[in-house]
DSSP file (Angstrom, degrees, kcal/mol; ACC not computed):
  #  RESIDUE AA STRUCTURE BP1 BP2  ACC     N-H-->O    O-->H-N    N-H-->O    O-->H-N    TCO  KAPPA ALPHA  PHI   PSI    X-CA   Y-CA   Z-CA
    1    1 A M     >        0   0    0      0, 0.0     4,-2.1     0, 0.0     5,-0.2   0.000 360.0 360.0 360.0 -30.7    0.0    0.0    0.0
    2    2 A A  H  >  +     0   0    0      1,-0.2     4,-1.8     2,-0.2     5,-0.2   0.902 360.0  51.2 -62.3 -40.5    2.9    2.4    0.7
    3    3 A G  H  > S+     0   0    0      1,-0.2     4,-1.9     2,-0.2    -1,-0.2   0.873 108.0  53.9 -63.8 -36.4    4.0    2.2   -3.0
    4    4 A R  H  > S+     0   0    0      1,-0.2     4,-2.1     2,-0.2    -1,-0.2   0.926 108.8  45.8 -64.8 -46.5    0.5    3.0   -4.1
    5    5 A S  H  X S+     0   0    0     -4,-2.1     4,-2.4     1,-0.2    -1,-0.2   0.830 110.6  53.9 -69.6 -30.0    0.2    6.2   -2.0
    6    6 A S  H  X S+     0   0    0     -4,-1.8     4,-2.1     2,-0.2    -1,-0.2   0.862 108.7  49.7 -70.1 -33.7    3.6    7.4   -3.1
    7    7 A R  H  X S+     0   0    0     -4,-1.9     4,-2.2     2,-0.2    -2,-0.2   0.906 112.5  48.0 -66.9 -40.5    2.5    7.0   -6.7
    8    8 A Q  H  X S+     0   0    0     -4,-2.1     4,-2.3     2,-0.2    -2,-0.2   0.905 111.4  49.0 -65.9 -41.4   -0.6    9.0   -5.9
    9    9 A S  H  X S+     0   0    0     -4,-2.4     4,-2.6     2,-0.2    -1,-0.2   0.874 110.4  52.1 -65.8 -37.5    1.3   11.7   -4.1
   10   10 A S  H  X S+     0   0    0     -4,-2.1     4,-2.5     2,-0.2    -2,-0.2   0.907 110.4  48.3 -65.6 -40.7    3.8   11.9   -7.1
   11   11 A A  H  X S+     0   0    0     -4,-2.2     4,-2.4     2,-0.2    -2,-0.2   0.912 113.2  47.0 -64.5 -43.1    0.8   12.3   -9.5
   12   12 A V  H  X S+     0   0    0     -4,-2.3     4,-2.6     2,-0.2    -2,-0.2   0.914 111.7  51.5 -65.8 -41.0   -0.7   15.0   -7.3
   13   13 A S  H  X S+     0   0    0     -4,-2.6     4,-2.2     2,-0.2    -2,-0.2   0.921 110.7  47.9 -61.4 -44.9    2.6   16.7   -7.0
   14   14 A R  H  X S+     0   0    0     -4,-2.5     4,-2.6     1,-0.2    -1,-0.2   0.907 112.2  49.8 -61.7 -43.7    3.1   16.7  -10.8
   15   15 A Q  H  X S+     0   0    0     -4,-2.4     4,-2.6     1,-0.2    -2,-0.2   0.908 111.4  47.6 -63.1 -42.1   -0.4   18.1  -11.3
   16   16 A S  H  X S+     0   0    0     -4,-2.6     4,-2.2     2,-0.2    -1,-0.2   0.877 112.0  50.3 -70.0 -34.9    0.1   20.9   -8.8
   17   17 A R  H  X S+     0   0    0     -4,-2.2     4,-1.4    -5,-0.2    -2,-0.2   0.923 112.6  47.0 -66.2 -42.7    3.5   21.8  -10.3
   18   18 A A  H  X S+     0   0    0     -4,-2.6     4,-1.4     1,-0.2    -2,-0.2   0.910 112.9  48.7 -64.4 -41.0    1.9   21.9  -13.8
   19   19 A A  H  < S+     0   0    0     -4,-2.6    -1,-0.2     1,-0.2    -2,-0.2   0.876 110.4  51.2 -66.4 -37.3   -1.1   24.0  -12.5
   20   20 A S  H  < S+     0   0    0     -4,-2.2     4,-0.5     1,-0.2    -1,-0.2   0.763 111.6  48.1 -72.9 -23.4    1.2   26.4  -10.8
   21   21 A Q  H  X S+     0   0    0     -4,-1.4     4,-2.0    -3,-0.2    -1,-0.2   0.737  95.4  74.1 -87.8 -22.2    3.3   26.9  -13.9
   22   22 A E  H  X S+     0   0    0     -4,-1.4     4,-2.5     1,-0.2     5,-0.2   0.924  93.3  50.1 -59.2 -49.5    0.3   27.4  -16.3
   23   23 A P  H  > S+     0   0    0      0, 0.0     4,-1.5     0, 0.0    -1,-0.2   0.890 110.9  50.5 -61.0 -37.0   -0.5   31.0  -15.2
   24   24 A R  H  > S+     0   0    0     -4,-0.5     4,-0.8     1,-0.2    -2,-0.2   0.915 111.4  47.8 -64.7 -41.6    3.1   32.1  -15.5
   25   25 A A  H >< S+     0   0    0     -4,-2.0     3,-0.6     1,-0.2    -1,-0.2   0.885 110.6  52.5 -66.9 -37.2    3.3   30.6  -19.1
   26   26 A A  H 3< S+     0   0    0     -4,-2.5    -1,-0.2     1,-0.2    -2,-0.2   0.794 106.3  54.0 -69.0 -28.2    0.0   32.3  -20.0
   27   27 A N  H 3< S+     0   0    0     -4,-1.5     2,-0.5    -5,-0.2    -1,-0.2   0.675 102.2  66.3 -79.1 -18.2    1.3   35.7  -18.8
   28   28 A H  S << S-     0   0    0     -4,-0.8     3,-0.1    -3,-0.6    -1,-0.0  -0.883  75.0-138.8-112.3 134.6    4.4   35.6  -21.0
   29   29 A E        -     0   0    0     -2,-0.5    -2,-0.0     1,-0.1    -3,-0.0  -0.575  39.7 -92.3 -82.4 153.5    4.5   35.7  -24.7
   30   30 A P        -     0   0    0      0, 0.0    -1,-0.1     0, 0.0    -5,-0.0  -0.357  45.5-104.0 -64.9 144.5    7.0   33.4  -26.4
   31   31 A R    >>  -     0   0    0      1,-0.1     4,-1.6    -3,-0.1     3,-0.6  -0.443  25.4-125.4 -66.7 141.0   10.3   35.0  -27.1
   32   32 A P  H 3> S+     0   0    0      0, 0.0     4,-3.1     0, 0.0     5,-0.2   0.866 107.2  59.9 -56.4 -38.0   10.8   35.9  -30.8
   33   33 A A  H 3> S+     0   0    0      1,-0.2     4,-2.0     2,-0.2     5,-0.1   0.886 103.8  50.4 -59.9 -38.8   14.0   33.9  -31.1
   34   34 A K  H <> S+     0   0    0     -3,-0.6     4,-0.9     2,-0.2    -1,-0.2   0.934 114.0  44.2 -66.4 -44.1   12.3   30.7  -30.1
   35   35 A H  H >< S+     0   0    0     -4,-1.6     3,-0.8     1,-0.2     4,-0.4   0.916 113.3  50.8 -64.6 -42.9    9.5   31.2  -32.7
   36   36 A E  H >< S+     0   0    0     -4,-3.1     3,-1.2     1,-0.2    -1,-0.2   0.826 101.9  62.6 -65.4 -31.7   12.0   32.3  -35.4
   37   37 A A  H >< S+     0   0    0     -4,-2.0     3,-1.1     1,-0.3    -1,-0.2   0.802  96.4  59.0 -64.2 -28.6   14.1   29.2  -34.7
   38   38 A T  T << S+     0   0    0     -4,-0.9    -1,-0.3    -3,-0.8    -2,-0.2   0.684  98.3  60.6 -74.7 -15.9   11.2   27.0  -35.7
   39   39 A N  T <  S+     0   0    0     -3,-1.2    -1,-0.2    -4,-0.4    -2,-0.2   0.284  75.7 127.6 -94.5   9.9   11.2   28.6  -39.2
   40   40 A L  S <  S-     0   0    0     -3,-1.1     2,-0.9     1,-0.1     3,-0.1  -0.370  73.9-104.0 -66.2 145.6   14.7   27.6  -40.1
   41   41 A D     >  -     0   0    0      1,-0.2     4,-2.3    74,-0.1     3,-0.3  -0.612  32.4-160.8 -70.2 106.9   15.2   25.8  -43.4
   42   42 A R  H  > S+     0   0    0     -2,-0.9     4,-0.8     1,-0.2    -1,-0.2   0.726  85.0  61.5 -68.3 -22.2   15.7   22.3  -42.2
   43   43 A V  H  4 S+     0   0    0      1,-0.2     3,-0.2     2,-0.1    -1,-0.2   0.938 116.3  30.8 -68.4 -44.1   17.3   21.2  -45.5
   44   44 A I  H  4 S+     0   0    0     -3,-0.3    -2,-0.2     1,-0.2     6,-0.2   0.787 106.9  73.5 -82.4 -28.9   20.2   23.7  -45.0
   45   45 A H  H  < S+     0   0    0     -4,-2.3    -1,-0.2     4,-0.1    -2,-0.1   0.765  70.3  99.0 -64.4 -27.5   20.2   23.6  -41.2
   46   46 A E  S  X S-     0   0    0     -4,-0.8     4,-2.8    -3,-0.2     5,-0.3  -0.400  83.9-120.3 -63.8 137.5   21.8   20.2  -40.9
   47   47 A R  H  > S+     0   0    0      1,-0.2     4,-2.0     2,-0.2     5,-0.1   0.848 107.1  42.8 -51.6 -49.8   25.6   20.6  -40.3
   48   48 A M  H  > S+     0   0    0      2,-0.2     4,-2.3     1,-0.2    -1,-0.2   0.906 115.8  48.4 -70.1 -40.1   26.9   18.7  -43.3
   49   49 A R  H  > S+     0   0    0      2,-0.2     4,-2.7     1,-0.2     5,-0.2   0.898 110.5  52.0 -66.8 -38.0   24.4   20.3  -45.8
   50   50 A L  H  X S+     0   0    0     -4,-2.8     4,-2.7     1,-0.2    -1,-0.2   0.905 109.8  50.2 -61.2 -40.7   25.2   23.7  -44.4
   51   51 A A  H  X S+     0   0    0     -4,-2.0     4,-2.5    -5,-0.3    -2,-0.2   0.910 110.9  48.8 -64.0 -42.5   28.8   23.1  -45.0
   52   52 A I  H  X S+     0   0    0     -4,-2.3     4,-2.3     2,-0.2    -2,-0.2   0.955 114.3  44.3 -60.7 -51.6   28.2   21.9  -48.6
   53   53 A V  H  X S+     0   0    0     -4,-2.7     4,-1.9     1,-0.2    -2,-0.2   0.900 113.0  52.2 -63.6 -40.8   26.1   24.9  -49.4
   54   54 A S  H  X S+     0   0    0     -4,-2.7     4,-0.8    -5,-0.2    -1,-0.2   0.926 110.6  47.7 -58.8 -45.9   28.6   27.3  -47.7
   55   55 A A  H >< S+     0   0    0     -4,-2.5     3,-0.6     1,-0.2     4,-0.3   0.898 113.7  47.3 -64.0 -40.0   31.5   25.9  -49.7
   56   56 A L  H >< S+     0   0    0     -4,-2.3     3,-0.6     1,-0.2    52,-0.4   0.765 102.0  65.2 -74.3 -24.4   29.5   26.2  -52.9
   57   57 A A  H 3< S+     0   0    0     -4,-1.9    -1,-0.2     1,-0.2    -2,-0.2   0.761 109.7  37.8 -68.7 -23.2   28.4   29.7  -52.1
   58   58 A V  T << S+     0   0    0     -4,-0.8     2,-0.4    -3,-0.6    -1,-0.2   0.350 116.2  57.2-109.6   5.5   32.0   30.9  -52.3
   59   59 A N  S <  S-     0   0    0     -3,-0.6    49,-0.3    -4,-0.3     3,-0.1  -0.992  75.0-134.8-132.7 143.1   33.1   28.7  -55.2
   60   60 A D  S    S-     0   0    0     -2,-0.4    48,-0.4     1,-0.3     2,-0.3   0.926  88.5 -20.4 -60.1 -43.2   31.6   28.5  -58.7
   61   61 A S        -     0   0    0     46,-0.1     2,-0.3    -3,-0.1    -1,-0.3  -0.979  59.5-155.2-158.7 159.8   31.8   24.7  -58.5
   62   62 A L  E     -A  106   0A   0     44,-1.9    44,-3.0    -2,-0.3     2,-0.1  -0.998  20.4-123.5-139.4 142.8   33.5   21.9  -56.6
   63   63 A T  E  >  -A  105   0A   0     -2,-0.3     4,-2.6    42,-0.2    42,-0.3  -0.384  31.6-108.7 -76.8 162.9   34.2   18.4  -57.5
   64   64 A F  H  > S+     0   0    0     40,-2.5     4,-2.6     1,-0.2     5,-0.1   0.924 121.7  47.9 -54.8 -47.1   33.0   15.5  -55.2
   65   65 A N  H  > S+     0   0    0     39,-0.3     4,-2.4     2,-0.2    -1,-0.2   0.868 109.3  52.4 -66.7 -36.7   36.6   14.9  -54.2
   66   66 A D  H  > S+     0   0    0      2,-0.2     4,-2.9     1,-0.2    -1,-0.2   0.940 112.9  45.1 -62.1 -46.3   37.3   18.5  -53.4
   67   67 A L  H  X S+     0   0    0     -4,-2.6     4,-2.8     2,-0.2    -2,-0.2   0.911 110.8  53.6 -62.5 -42.5   34.2   18.7  -51.2
   68   68 A K  H  X>S+     0   0    0     -4,-2.6     5,-1.7    -5,-0.2     4,-0.7   0.920 114.5  40.9 -59.1 -45.4   35.1   15.5  -49.5
   69   69 A R  H ><5S+     0   0    0     -4,-2.4     3,-0.6     2,-0.2    -2,-0.2   0.937 115.5  50.7 -66.8 -47.3   38.6   16.7  -48.6
   70   70 A L  H 3<5S+     0   0    0     -4,-2.9    -2,-0.2     1,-0.2    -1,-0.2   0.885 119.4  35.8 -59.3 -42.1   37.4   20.2  -47.7
   71   71 A L  H 3<5S-     0   0    0     -4,-2.8    -1,-0.2    -5,-0.2    -2,-0.2   0.455 101.3-132.3 -93.7  -1.5   34.6   18.9  -45.4
   72   72 A D  T <<5 +     0   0    0     -4,-0.7     2,-0.2    -3,-0.6    -3,-0.2   0.951  60.4 131.2  49.4  59.9   36.7   15.9  -44.1
   73   73 A T      < -     0   0    0     -5,-1.7     2,-0.2    -6,-0.1    -1,-0.2  -0.742  57.0 -95.5-130.2 178.2   33.8   13.5  -44.7
   74   74 A T     >  -     0   0    0     -2,-0.2     4,-2.3    -3,-0.1     5,-0.2  -0.517  32.3-111.0 -93.7 164.0   33.2   10.1  -46.2
   75   75 A D  H  > S+     0   0    0      1,-0.2     4,-2.6     2,-0.2     5,-0.2   0.933 118.2  47.8 -56.5 -48.4   31.9    9.3  -49.7
   76   76 A G  H  > S+     0   0    0      2,-0.2     4,-2.4     1,-0.2     5,-0.2   0.911 111.5  49.1 -64.3 -44.1   28.7    7.9  -48.3
   77   77 A N  H  > S+     0   0    0      1,-0.2     4,-2.1     2,-0.2     5,-0.2   0.931 114.3  45.3 -62.3 -46.2   28.0   10.9  -46.0
   78   78 A L  H  X S+     0   0    0     -4,-2.3     4,-2.8     1,-0.2     5,-0.2   0.917 112.3  51.9 -63.0 -43.6   28.7   13.4  -48.8
   79   79 A S  H  X S+     0   0    0     -4,-2.6     4,-2.1    -5,-0.2    -2,-0.2   0.917 109.9  48.3 -59.5 -46.1   26.6   11.5  -51.2
   80   80 A V  H  X S+     0   0    0     -4,-2.4     4,-1.6     1,-0.2    -1,-0.2   0.930 116.3  42.1 -62.8 -46.6   23.5   11.3  -48.9
   81   81 A H  H  X S+     0   0    0     -4,-2.1     4,-2.0     1,-0.2    -2,-0.2   0.878 112.7  52.8 -73.4 -36.2   23.6   15.0  -48.0
   82   82 A A  H  X S+     0   0    0     -4,-2.8     4,-2.4    -5,-0.2    -1,-0.2   0.893 107.3  53.7 -62.3 -38.1   24.3   16.1  -51.6
   83   83 A R  H  X S+     0   0    0     -4,-2.1     4,-2.9    -5,-0.2    -2,-0.2   0.902 106.6  51.6 -62.9 -42.4   21.3   14.1  -52.7
   84   84 A K  H  X S+     0   0    0     -4,-1.6     4,-1.5     2,-0.2    -1,-0.2   0.909 111.5  47.3 -58.9 -43.6   19.1   15.9  -50.2
   85   85 A L  H  <>S+     0   0    0     -4,-2.0     5,-2.8     2,-0.2     6,-0.9   0.867 112.2  50.0 -68.2 -36.9   20.3   19.2  -51.5
   86   86 A E  H ><5S+     0   0    0     -4,-2.4     3,-1.9     3,-0.2    -2,-0.2   0.935 107.5  53.5 -64.4 -46.1   19.7   18.1  -55.1
   87   87 A D  H 3<5S+     0   0    0     -4,-2.9    -1,-0.2     1,-0.3    -2,-0.2   0.838 109.4  48.7 -58.9 -34.4   16.2   16.9  -54.2
   88   88 A A  T 3<5S-     0   0    0     -4,-1.5    -1,-0.3    -5,-0.2    -2,-0.2   0.487 114.7-122.1 -81.8  -2.9   15.5   20.4  -52.8
   89   89 A R  T < 5S+     0   0    0     -3,-1.9    23,-0.4    -4,-0.2    22,-0.3   0.786  78.5 123.4  64.1  30.2   17.0   21.9  -56.0
   90   90 A Y  S   <S+     0   0    0     -5,-2.8    19,-2.5    21,-0.2     2,-0.3   0.730  75.8  22.0 -89.4 -25.8   19.6   23.8  -54.0
   91   91 A I  E     -B  108   0A   0     -6,-0.9     2,-0.4    17,-0.3    17,-0.2  -0.937  68.9-142.5-134.6 160.9   22.5   22.3  -55.9
   92   92 A V  E     -B  107   0A   0     15,-2.5    15,-2.1    -2,-0.3     2,-0.5  -0.953  10.8-148.2-122.9 149.1   23.0   20.6  -59.2
   93   93 A C  E     -B  106   0A   0     -2,-0.4     2,-0.5    13,-0.2    13,-0.2  -0.966  10.4-168.2-117.8 122.9   25.3   17.6  -59.9
   94   94 A E  E     -B  105   0A   0     11,-3.1    11,-2.7    -2,-0.5     2,-0.4  -0.955   4.9-160.2-114.1 127.9   27.0   17.2  -63.2
   95   95 A K  E     +B  104   0A   0     -2,-0.5     2,-0.3     9,-0.2     9,-0.2  -0.895  25.4 142.1-109.9 135.4   28.8   14.0  -64.1
   96   96 A S  E     -B  103   0A   0      7,-2.7     7,-3.3    -2,-0.4     2,-0.4  -0.841  42.9-103.6-150.6-174.4   31.4   13.8  -66.8
   97   97 A F  E     -B  102   0A   0      5,-0.3     2,-0.7    -2,-0.3     3,-0.1  -0.978  10.1-159.7-124.2 139.8   34.7   12.1  -67.6
   98   98 A E  E >  S-B  101   0A   0      3,-3.3     3,-1.9    -2,-0.4     2,-0.6  -0.926  81.6 -46.1-113.2 100.7   38.2   13.5  -67.5
   99   99 A G  T 3  S-     0   0    0     -2,-0.7    -2,-0.0     1,-0.3     0, 0.0  -0.663 123.5 -29.1  67.8-121.4   40.0   11.0  -69.7
  100  100 A R  T 3  S+     0   0    0     -2,-0.6    -1,-0.3    -3,-0.1     0, 0.0   0.365 119.5 100.0-103.9   2.8   38.7    7.7  -68.4
  101  101 A M  E <  S- B   0  98A   0     -3,-1.9    -3,-3.3     1,-0.0     2,-0.1  -0.768  74.8-123.1 -95.1 130.3   38.1    9.0  -64.8
  102  102 A P  E     - B   0  97A   0      0, 0.0     2,-0.4     0, 0.0    -5,-0.3  -0.423  25.5-161.0 -68.1 145.5   34.6    9.9  -63.8
  103  103 A K  E     - B   0  96A   0     -7,-3.3    -7,-2.7    -2,-0.1     2,-0.5  -0.994   7.1-166.7-132.8 125.1   34.2   13.5  -62.5
  104  104 A T  E     - B   0  95A   0     -2,-0.4   -40,-2.5    -9,-0.2     2,-0.4  -0.956  12.3-174.9-112.7 124.7   31.3   14.6  -60.3
  105  105 A E  E     -AB  63  94A   0    -11,-2.7   -11,-3.1    -2,-0.5     2,-0.4  -0.956   8.7-154.9-126.4 140.7   30.9   18.4  -60.0
  106  106 A F  E     -AB  62  93A   0    -44,-3.0   -44,-1.9    -2,-0.4     2,-0.3  -0.907  10.3-178.7-116.2 142.2   28.5   20.4  -57.8
  107  107 A R  E     - B   0  92A   0    -15,-2.1   -15,-2.5    -2,-0.4     2,-0.4  -0.978  30.1-115.3-133.6 150.5   27.2   23.9  -58.2
  108  108 A L  E     - B   0  91A   0    -48,-0.4   -17,-0.3   -52,-0.4     2,-0.1  -0.677  32.5-139.0 -79.7 134.0   24.8   26.0  -56.2
  109  109 A T     >  -     0   0    0    -19,-2.5     4,-2.8    -2,-0.4     5,-0.2  -0.394  25.8-105.2 -86.1 170.3   21.6   26.9  -58.0
  110  110 A A  H  > S+     0   0    0      1,-0.2     4,-2.4     2,-0.2     5,-0.2   0.906 125.7  50.2 -60.3 -40.7   19.9   30.3  -57.9
  111  111 A A  H  > S+     0   0    0    -22,-0.3     4,-2.5     2,-0.2    -1,-0.2   0.877 110.5  50.2 -64.6 -36.6   17.3   28.8  -55.6
  112  112 A G  H  > S+     0   0    0    -23,-0.4     4,-2.6   -22,-0.2    -2,-0.2   0.917 110.3  48.7 -66.9 -43.8   20.1   27.4  -53.4
  113  113 A R  H  X S+     0   0    0     -4,-2.8     4,-2.6     2,-0.2     5,-0.2   0.924 112.8  48.1 -61.1 -44.1   21.9   30.7  -53.2
  114  114 A K  H  X S+     0   0    0     -4,-2.4     4,-2.4     1,-0.2    -2,-0.2   0.928 113.2  47.8 -63.9 -44.5   18.6   32.5  -52.3
  115  115 A A  H  X S+     0   0    0     -4,-2.5     4,-2.2     2,-0.2    -1,-0.2   0.888 112.2  49.5 -64.2 -38.3   17.8   29.8  -49.6
  116  116 A F  H  X S+     0   0    0     -4,-2.6     4,-2.7     2,-0.2    -2,-0.2   0.908 111.4  48.3 -65.1 -43.1   21.3   30.1  -48.2
  117  117 A E  H  X S+     0   0    0     -4,-2.6     4,-2.4     1,-0.2    -2,-0.2   0.896 113.0  48.7 -65.0 -40.1   21.2   33.9  -48.0
  118  118 A K  H  X S+     0   0    0     -4,-2.4     4,-2.3    -5,-0.2    -1,-0.2   0.907 111.2  50.6 -65.8 -40.8   17.8   33.7  -46.3
  119  119 A Y  H  X S+     0   0    0     -4,-2.2     4,-2.6     2,-0.2    -2,-0.2   0.932 111.1  47.8 -61.5 -47.3   19.2   31.1  -43.9
  120  120 A V  H  X S+     0   0    0     -4,-2.7     4,-2.5     1,-0.2    -2,-0.2   0.912 112.6  48.7 -62.1 -43.3   22.2   33.3  -43.0
  121  121 A A  H  X S+     0   0    0     -4,-2.4     4,-2.1     2,-0.2    -1,-0.2   0.888 110.8  51.6 -62.5 -39.0   19.9   36.4  -42.6
  122  122 A H  H  X S+     0   0    0     -4,-2.3     4,-2.2     2,-0.2    -2,-0.2   0.926 110.7  47.6 -62.1 -47.1   17.6   34.3  -40.4
  123  123 A M  H  X S+     0   0    0     -4,-2.6     4,-2.4     1,-0.2    -2,-0.2   0.884 109.8  52.7 -61.8 -40.8   20.6   33.2  -38.2
  124  124 A E  H  X S+     0   0    0     -4,-2.5     4,-2.5     2,-0.2    -1,-0.2   0.906 109.1  49.9 -62.0 -41.1   21.9   36.7  -37.9
  125  125 A A  H  X S+     0   0    0     -4,-2.1     4,-2.5     2,-0.2    -2,-0.2   0.899 109.8  51.3 -64.8 -40.7   18.4   37.9  -36.7
  126  126 A L  H  X S+     0   0    0     -4,-2.2     4,-2.1     2,-0.2    -2,-0.2   0.923 110.5  48.4 -59.6 -44.5   18.3   35.1  -34.1
  127  127 A I  H  X S+     0   0    0     -4,-2.4     4,-2.3     1,-0.2    -2,-0.2   0.920 110.9  50.2 -63.9 -43.6   21.8   36.1  -32.9
  128  128 A R  H  X S+     0   0    0     -4,-2.5     4,-1.7     1,-0.2    -1,-0.2   0.929 111.2  49.5 -60.4 -44.0   20.7   39.7  -32.6
  129  129 A N  H  < S+     0   0    0     -4,-2.5    -1,-0.2     1,-0.2    -2,-0.2   0.874 111.4  48.6 -64.6 -36.4   17.6   38.8  -30.7
  130  130 A V  H  < S+     0   0    0     -4,-2.1    -1,-0.2     1,-0.2    -2,-0.2   0.888 112.3  49.2 -70.9 -37.4   19.5   36.6  -28.3
  131  131 A K  H  <        0   0    0     -4,-2.3    -2,-0.2     1,-0.2    -1,-0.2   0.782 360.0 360.0 -71.9 -28.1   22.1   39.4  -27.7
  132  132 A S     <        0   0    0     -4,-1.7    -1,-0.2    -5,-0.2    -2,-0.2   0.480 360.0 360.0 -86.9 360.0   19.5   42.1  -27.0
């Protein structure tokens, strides 16, 4: 029986804590930074995809091997994240041959550049809101 009453008292305690916190939450509006953070472009926000887009934003194009070395990642990891960016139409992938060697090259699209610039502006606004 002792275990039962302790469970009941824990439930009552949780309920009273929740009830005591509700009025405070209702009196305060959410901070803008928290709301703005939910609007981040989730395609770009992932660390490796952000790195890919950032690298392509300052280079006309980069080969698969250049990106792999620059980002210090594996073939599989780069392939998966590049595919997500391609699906979002943020980058294009062009495959060709240099002699007999295959060459994969990536470029940022206009939509990708616009999304990246919007993402950077969004992050800058978040940082300003946190600092103020």
